[in-house]
C-alpha positions in Angstrom: 10.0 -3.8 0.2 6.3 -4.3 0.1 6.7 -6.2 -3.2 8.9 -8.5 -1.1 6.0 -8.9 1.3 3.8 -9.9 -1.6 6.4 -12.4 -2.9 6.8 -13.9 0.6 3.0 -14.4 0.9 2.9 -15.9 -2.6 5.5 -18.5 -1.6 3.7 -19.1 1.7 0.4 -19.6 0.0 2.1 -22.3 -2.2 4.0 -24.1 0.6 1.8 -23.7 3.7 -1.8 -24.0 4.8 -3.9 -20.9 4.9 -4.5 -19.4 8.4 -7.8 -20.6 9.8 -8.3 -17.7 12.2 -6.9 -14.3 13.3 -4.3 -15.9 15.7 -2.8 -18.0 13.0 -2.8 -15.1 10.5 -1.1 -12.8 13.1 1.5 -15.5 13.8 2.4 -15.8 10.2 2.7 -11.9 9.9 4.6 -11.5 13.1 6.9 -14.5 12.4 7.7 -12.9 9.0 8.4 -9.5 10.3 10.5 -10.8 13.1 12.8 -12.7 10.7 15.4 -11.8 8.1 12.9 -12.6 5.3 11.7 -9.0 4.8 15.3 -7.9 4.1 16.1 -11.0 1.9 12.9 -10.5 -0.1 13.7 -6.8 -0.5 17.2 -7.7 -1.8 15.7 -10.3 -4.2 13.0 -7.8 -5.6 15.6 -5.1 -6.2 17.9 -7.6 -7.9 15.1 -8.8 -10.2 14.0 -5.2 -10.9 17.6 -4.4 -11.8 17.7 -7.3 -14.3 14.3 -6.4 -15.8 15.0 -2.7 -16.3 18.4 -3.4 -18.0 16.9 -6.0 -20.3 13.7 -4.2 -21.1 10.2 -4.2 -19.8 8.3 -5.7 -22.8 8.3 -9.2 -21.4 6.7 -8.2 -18.1 4.1 -6.1 -20.0 3.0 -9.3 -21.8 2.7 -11.3 -18.5 0.8 -8.4 -16.8 -1.8 -8.5 -19.5 -2.7 -12.0 -18.1 -1.9 -11.6 -14.4 -3.6 -8.2 -13.7 -6.9 -9.3 -15.2 -6.5 -12.5 -13.2 -6.1 -10.4 -10.1 -9.4 -8.6 -10.9 -11.1 -11.9 -11.5 -9.9 -13.2 -8.1 -11.2 -10.0 -6.4 -14.6 -10.5 -8.0 -14.8 -14.1 -6.8 -13.6 -13.1 -3.4 -16.3 -10.4 -3.3 -19.1 -13.0 -3.7 -17.5 -15.3 -1.1 -17.0 -12.4 1.4 -20.6 -11.4 0.9 -21.8 -14.9 1.7 -20.2 -14.9 5.1 -22.6 -14.7 8.1 -22.3 -11.2 9.5 -20.8 -9.7 6.3 -23.9 -7.5 6.0 -22.9 -5.6 9.1 -19.7 -4.6 7.4 -21.5 -3.5 4.3 -24.0 -1.6 6.4 -21.2 0.2 8.2 -19.3 0.9 5.0 -22.3 2.4 3.1 -24.4 4.0 5.9 -23.4 7.7 5.8 -23.0 9.8 8.9 -24.1 13.1 7.4 -22.8 15.0 10.3 -19.2 14.1 9.5 -19.5 16.0 6.2 -19.5 19.2 8.2 -16.0 18.4 9.5 -13.2 19.8 7.3 -10.8 17.0 8.3 -13.0 14.4 6.5 -12.7 16.3 3.2 -9.0 16.9 3.7 -8.3 13.2 4.5 -10.4 12.1 1.5 -8.5 14.4 -0.8 -5.2 13.2 0.6 -6.1 9.6 0.2 -7.1 10.0 -3.4 -4.0 12.0 -4.3 -1.9 9.2 -2.8 -4.0 6.2 -3.9 -4.1 7.1 -7.6 -0.4 7.8 -7.6 -1.1 11.2 -9.2 1.9 12.8 -7.6 4.5 10.0 -7.7 6.1 11.3 -10.9 5.3 8.0 -12.5 3.1 10.0 -15.0 6.4 11.1 -16.5 7.5 7.5 -17.1 4.3 6.6 -18.7 4.2 9.7 -20.8 7.7 9.1 -22.1 6.6 5.7 -23.6 3.1 6.7 -24.8 2.1 6.3 -28.4 1.2 9.3 -30.3 -2.3 7.8 -30.9 -3.0 7.5 -27.2 -5.6 9.9 -25.8 -4.2 11.5 -22.7 -7.7 12.6 -21.5 -9.3 9.2 -21.8 -6.4 7.4 -20.3 -6.3 9.8 -17.3 -10.1 9.3 -16.8 -9.8 5.5 -17.0 -6.9 5.5 -14.5 -8.6 7.5 -11.9 -12.1 5.9 -12.2 -10.6 2.4 -12.5 -8.4 2.9 -9.5 -11.3 4.1 -7.4 -13.7 1.4 -8.5 -11.1 -1.4 -7.6 -10.4 0.4 -4.2 -14.2 0.3 -3.5 -14.3 -3.4 -4.5 -11.5 -4.1 -2.1 -13.1 -2.1 0.7 -16.3 -4.2 0.3 -14.3 -7.4 0.5 -12.3 -6.3 3.5 -15.2 -5.0 5.5 -17.3 -8.1 4.7 -14.5 -10.4 5.7 -13.5 -8.7 8.9 -17.1 -8.2 10.2 -18.2 -11.7 8.9 -15.3 -13.2 10.8 -15.4 -11.2 14.1 -19.0 -10.2 14.6 -19.9 -13.3 16.6 -17.3 -12.4 19.2 -17.0 -8.6 19.0 -19.1 -5.4 18.6 -18.6 -3.0 15.8 -16.3 -0.7 17.8 -14.0 -3.5 18.7 -13.9 -4.7 15.1 -13.0 -1.3 13.8 -10.2 -1.0 16.3 -8.9 -4.3 15.1 -8.9 -3.1 11.5 -7.1 0.1 12.5 -4.3 -1.8 14.2 -3.9 -4.5 11.6 -0.3 -3.7 10.6 1.4 -0.4 9.8 -0.6 1.9 7.4 -3.3 -0.8 7.5 -1.1 -3.3 5.5 -2.5 -6.1 7.7 -5.8 -5.8 6.0 -4.3 -7.4 2.9 -1.7 -9.7 4.5 -3.8 -10.8 7.5 -7.4 -10.8 6.5 -7.3 -11.9 2.8 -5.6 -15.2 3.6 -8.4 -15.9 6.2 -11.0 -15.3 3.5 -9.4 -17.7 1.1 -9.3 -20.3 3.9 -13.1 -20.3 4.0 -13.4 -20.8 0.2 -13.5 -24.0 -1.8 -10.3 -24.1 -3.8 -9.2 -21.1 -1.6 -5.5 -22.2 -1.8 -5.5 -21.7 -5.6 -7.2 -18.4 -5.3 -4.7 -17.3 -2.6 -1.9 -18.2 -5.0 -3.5 -16.3 -7.9 -4.2 -13.3 -5.7 -0.7 -12.9 -4.3 0.8 -13.7 -7.7 -1.2 -10.9 -9.3 -0.4 -8.6 -6.4 3.3 -9.4 -6.7 3.3 -8.5 -10.4 1.3 -5.4 -9.7 3.9 -4.3 -7.2 6.7 -5.3 -9.5 5.3 -3.3 -12.4 4.8 -0.2 -10.3 8.4 -0.5 -9.0 9.7 -0.9 -12.6 8.1 2.5 -13.3 9.7 4.1 -10.4 13.2 2.8 -11.2 12.8 3.6 -14.9 11.8 7.2 -14.1 15.1 7.7 -12.1 17.2 5.8 -14.6 15.9 7.9 -17.5 16.8 11.1 -15.7 20.3 9.9 -15.2 20.6 8.7 -18.8 19.4 12.1 -20.0 22.2 13.5 -17.9 24.7 11.4 -20.0 25.1 8.4 -17.7 25.5 4.9 -19.0 22.1 3.0 -18.7 23.6 -0.1 -17.1 25.5 2.0 -14.5 22.6 4.2 -13.8 20.3 1.2 -13.3 22.8 -0.4 -10.9 23.2 2.9 -8.9 19.4 3.4 -8.6 18.6 -0.2 -7.6 21.5 -0.2 -5.1 20.4 3.1 -3.6 16.8 1.9 -3.4 17.9 -1.2 -1.6 20.0 0.8 0.8 17.3 3.3 1.6 14.8 0.4 2.1 17.0 -1.6 4.6 15.9 0.3 7.7 12.1 -0.1 6.8 12.7 -3.8 6.1 14.2 -4.3 9.5 11.8 -2.1 11.5 8.1 -1.5 11.0 8.2 1.7 12.9 10.7 3.1 10.4 8.4 1.8 7.6 5.5 3.7 9.1 7.7 6.8 9.3 8.6 6.6 5.7 5.0 6.0 4.7 4.1 9.2 6.7 6.9 11.4 5.5 6.7 10.6 1.8 3.0 10.2 1.7 2.8 13.9 2.6 5.8 14.4 0.3 3.7 13.4 -2.7 1.8 16.6 -2.3 5.0 18.6 -2.7 5.7 16.4 -5.8 2.3 17.1 -7.2 2.8 20.8 -6.6 6.1 20.8 -8.5 4.4 19.0 -11.4 1.6 21.6 -11.4 4.1 24.4 -11.3 5.9 23.0 -14.2 2.7 22.9 -16.3 1.9 26.5 -15.2 5.4 27.6 -16.1 5.1 26.0 -19.5 1.7 27.6 -20.0 -1.5 25.8 -19.2 -3.2 26.7 -22.5 -0.2 25.8 -24.5 0.1 22.5 -22.6 -3.5 21.7 -23.2 -3.5 22.7 -26.9 -0.2 21.1 -27.9 0.2 18.1 -25.7 -3.3 17.0 -24.7 -5.8 18.1 -27.4 -3.8 16.6 -30.2 -5.2 15.7 -33.7 -5.4 12.1 -32.7 -7.6 12.7 -29.7 -11.1 11.2 -29.3 -12.0 13.6 -26.4 -11.3 17.3 -26.0 -10.1 18.6 -22.6 -12.0 21.9 -21.8 -10.6 25.1 -20.5 -11.9 24.3 -17.0 -8.8 22.1 -16.6 -6.6 25.2 -16.7 -8.6 26.7 -13.9 -8.0 23.6 -11.8 -4.3 23.5 -12.5 -3.7 27.3 -12.0 -5.9 27.9 -9.0 -7.5 24.8 -7.4 -4.5 22.6 -7.2 -2.2 25.2 -5.5 -4.9 26.0 -2.9 -5.4 22.3 -2.3 -1.7 21.6 -1.9 -1.2 24.5 0.6 -4.3 23.4 2.5 -3.4 19.8 2.7 0.2 20.4 3.7 -0.9 22.8 6.4 -3.4 20.3 7.6 -1.0 17.4 7.9 1.6 19.6 9.6 -1.0 20.7 12.1 -2.0 17.1 12.8 1.6 16.2 13.3 2.1 19.0 15.8 -1.1 18.6 17.7 -2.2 15.0 17.4 0.5 12.6 16.1 3.5 14.0 18.0 2.3 17.0 20.2 5.1 16.5 22.7 7.9 15.6 20.3 7.1 17.7 17.2 10.6 19.1 17.3 12.4 15.8 17.6 13.5 14.4 14.2 13.7 10.9 15.6 10.0 10.9 16.5 8.4 8.9 13.7 5.4 11.3 13.1 6.9 14.7 14.1 7.0 17.9 12.1 10.8 17.9 12.3 11.2 14.4 10.9 9.2 15.5 7.8 11.2 18.8 7.5 14.6 17.1 7.9 14.0 14.3 5.5 12.5 16.7 2.9 15.5 19.0 3.3 17.9 16.0 2.7 15.9 15.1 -0.5 16.0 18.7 -1.7 19.8 18.8 -1.2 20.2 15.7 -3.4 17.9 17.3 -6.1 19.9 20.5 -6.0 23.1 18.6 -6.3 22.0 16.5 -9.3 20.3 19.5 -10.9 23.6 21.3 -11.0 25.2 18.4 -12.7 22.3 18.2 -15.1 22.6 21.8 -16.0 26.3 21.4 -16.6 25.7 18.4 -18.9 23.4 20.6 -21.0 
């Protein structure tokens, strides 16, 4: 669905003028979300993904080799432009001036760990898709290191651009507290920071229309490529169960479209899904860790990571992290988010499954997902 948002903004960047201020940017966003376009874009994206996964993904890989570096180039140019805005220094100062007292608060560390677990996609299960198509000569340790560091560096770059843009735009009219409140409320899960503020930045640039097109084109392909991995992962499981690939792809894409319809029609439902399955990634990560422990951490490291073709050797410290640190982290983070749900997000409706941020909505949706896993696991075991 979010890939559909990117696609819509790509088309808008081509066909319409960029928003000159916050009111115009909000009008475009609200107009889009209040129309049928989110659902139409969602349907189009899933249809294209269905076609790509059936035909193969080598073609989009070739295109991504051009578009993703182009996205990085646009980000770098945007960085220089954002830093040139009057008042951008206030955003940089806020972003990089530490409040050391906050480091004493456990919630800061817990939220940072949660963000990184989500942001890197470590628990999505996409690692299984990538692993299935890795070459024998690929170095797992180096690739994992590059993925984590590269992701965090680009995230930091994006943060600098966003804070510089927002503070540079609003500082003449607002104080820092008011600006931060605007940033917090810019769309569900802060999606507005990309779809509301980036177009405004491009509007201040010479040739900004071209950069906006390149930015949303690269962002669209980044979203498409991630979604391909998600679909391919599910399709591969069904194919391993003995299903026909074309039929499996159709079922997965149709199911994905169906589950995405409520979020496409209602941003509150979208925020609920972001909350429920954002926390759910921790469970997914725990299951992957458990699988490694069950297989044998030393055996896993010796046979699958430290291969003869490696250029870097993964040390035994990794086994300690997988066996002890990750389980403690998972239990702590899950407990923390459930506590927040019951005491902060939905203190009066924590028992109501229809409350978007309640404990019960998390438990109920996880339970339904586990029932589906249990059902298909039985079929998988029968097929073997």
